[in-house]
C-alpha positions in Angstrom: -67.8 28.8 62.0 -67.0 28.1 65.8 -65.2 26.0 67.6 -68.0 23.6 67.9 -68.9 23.5 64.2 -65.3 22.9 63.2 -65.4 20.0 65.7 -68.7 18.7 64.1 -67.7 19.1 60.8 -64.2 17.0 61.3 -65.7 14.4 63.5 -67.1 12.2 61.1 -64.1 12.6 58.8 -61.8 11.7 61.6 -63.8 8.8 62.6 -64.1 7.6 59.1 -59.9 7.9 58.6 -59.2 6.1 61.8 -61.2 3.3 60.6 -60.3 3.3 57.3 -57.3 5.1 56.7 -56.8 4.6 53.0 -60.0 6.9 52.8 -57.9 9.8 54.0 -55.5 9.6 51.0 -56.5 12.6 48.6 -55.6 13.3 45.1 -54.7 16.9 43.9 -54.1 18.2 40.6 -53.0 21.3 38.8 -53.0 22.1 34.9 -51.3 24.7 32.7 -51.8 24.9 29.1 -49.2 27.3 26.9 -49.9 30.1 25.4 -49.4 29.8 21.6 -46.7 32.4 20.4 -45.7 33.5 24.0 -43.5 32.5 27.0 -46.5 32.0 29.0 -49.3 29.5 30.3 -52.6 29.7 31.9 -53.3 28.0 34.9 -56.4 26.7 36.1 -57.2 28.0 39.8 -59.9 27.8 42.1 -60.6 31.8 41.7 -60.4 31.1 37.8 -57.6 31.1 35.1 -54.5 33.0 35.5 -51.9 33.7 33.1 -48.4 33.0 34.3 -45.1 33.9 32.5 -41.6 35.2 33.1 -40.5 36.8 36.5 -39.4 40.6 35.8 -35.6 39.2 36.7 -35.6 37.0 33.6 -37.1 38.9 31.1 -40.9 39.5 32.1 -42.6 42.6 32.1 -44.3 41.9 35.5 -48.1 41.8 34.1 -48.4 37.8 34.5 -48.0 35.9 37.4 -44.4 34.3 38.6 -44.5 30.7 39.3 -42.1 31.2 42.4 -44.5 34.0 43.8 -47.3 31.7 43.4 -45.5 28.9 45.5 -45.0 31.4 48.2 -48.9 32.3 47.9 -49.9 28.5 48.3 -47.8 28.8 51.4 -49.4 31.5 52.8 -52.7 30.3 52.0 -52.2 27.1 53.9 -50.5 28.4 56.5 -53.2 30.9 57.2 -56.1 28.5 56.7 -53.9 26.1 59.2 -53.9 28.9 61.6 -57.3 29.8 61.8 -58.6 26.1 62.1 -55.8 25.4 64.8 -56.8 28.7 66.8 -60.6 27.7 66.3 -59.9 24.3 67.8 -57.9 25.6 70.4 -60.2 28.5 71.4 -57.9 31.2 71.0 -59.2 34.5 69.7 -57.5 35.9 66.7 -58.7 39.5 65.9 -56.2 39.5 63.0 -53.5 37.8 61.5 -51.5 38.2 58.7 -49.0 35.5 57.4 -46.1 36.8 55.2 -43.7 34.6 53.0 -40.5 35.7 51.4 -37.8 34.1 49.8 -34.9 34.8 47.3 -33.6 33.1 44.3 -30.5 33.4 41.8 -31.7 34.3 38.1 -28.4 33.2 37.0 -29.9 29.6 37.8 -32.9 29.6 35.7 -31.4 31.7 33.0 -28.4 29.2 32.4 -25.7 31.6 33.1 -23.9 29.8 36.0 -24.3 26.0 36.4 -23.3 26.7 40.1 -26.2 28.9 40.7 -29.2 27.4 42.2 -32.5 26.8 40.2 -35.4 27.6 42.5 -35.9 29.5 45.9 -32.9 28.8 48.1 -34.7 30.2 51.3 -38.0 30.8 52.7 -38.9 32.9 55.8 -42.7 32.4 57.0 -43.9 35.1 59.5 -47.0 35.3 61.5 -48.2 39.0 62.7 -50.9 38.0 65.0 -53.4 40.1 67.2 -54.6 38.1 70.1 -54.7 38.0 74.0 -53.2 34.7 74.0 -50.0 34.6 76.6 -46.6 33.6 74.5 -46.6 29.9 75.7 -50.1 29.5 73.7 -48.9 31.6 70.7 -46.0 29.7 70.4 -47.8 26.4 70.5 -50.3 27.8 67.9 -47.6 28.5 65.4 -45.8 25.4 66.5 -48.9 23.4 65.7 -49.8 25.4 62.5 -46.4 24.5 61.2 -46.6 20.8 61.9 -50.2 20.6 59.9 -49.5 22.9 57.4 -49.8 20.8 54.1 -47.4 23.2 52.0 -45.1 23.9 54.6 -44.3 20.4 55.4 -44.0 19.4 51.6 -41.4 22.0 51.2 -39.7 20.7 54.5 -39.6 17.4 53.3 -39.9 17.3 49.7 -42.0 14.5 48.1 -40.9 12.1 45.2 -41.0 13.7 42.2 -41.4 12.5 38.9 -41.5 13.7 35.3 -42.5 12.2 32.2 -44.1 13.3 28.5 -46.9 12.1 26.4 -46.4 13.1 22.6 -49.8 14.6 21.3 -51.0 14.2 17.7 -52.8 17.1 16.6 -54.2 19.6 18.7 
C-alpha cells in the first residue's frame, strides 16, 4: 500500500465517522479458556491459539506465553502499525524500523509476598529504532503523532474504566 492507497481506504471511513460518530465505536474482545489440571489458559489470537502460563519469576518454566510479555507485544504491535500508517500518510519513507517495549515488575506483588509491592508492570519504556532520511524535526513529529494515535499506548497512559464480574456455569 502507498500513501494514496491508504488515504483511499480511510477516506470513506473518516467521512462516515464524521457524519455518524456512533458508527466509529468498535467493540474488541478476547477470550481465554483454562487448561484443566494446569496453571495455564488457552488464548484465542488472530494467529491461532497460544497457551499462557506463569512467568519464570513466579514458577513457570518459560515454555508458555506470559501475559505481561503479551501486553508489551500488544503495545509494540500497535505502535508499529501506527508508526507505519503515520509515516505513509505523511509521505515519510522508512527503510527499516523496530519498536521495542521494555518493562519491569516485582514478582513479590503477584506472589502475595509483600502487600506493599505493586502487582503489574511499574514502568514501560517504548523505543523506536528508525532508518530514514527524514530530518530530526520530521522524525520527532512522526513519533509524537504515533504516540498520540496508538490505541494501546493511550490506553495504558489513561486507563479505561475496568470492571470484573462472574457468572456461575452449571456443568461444562
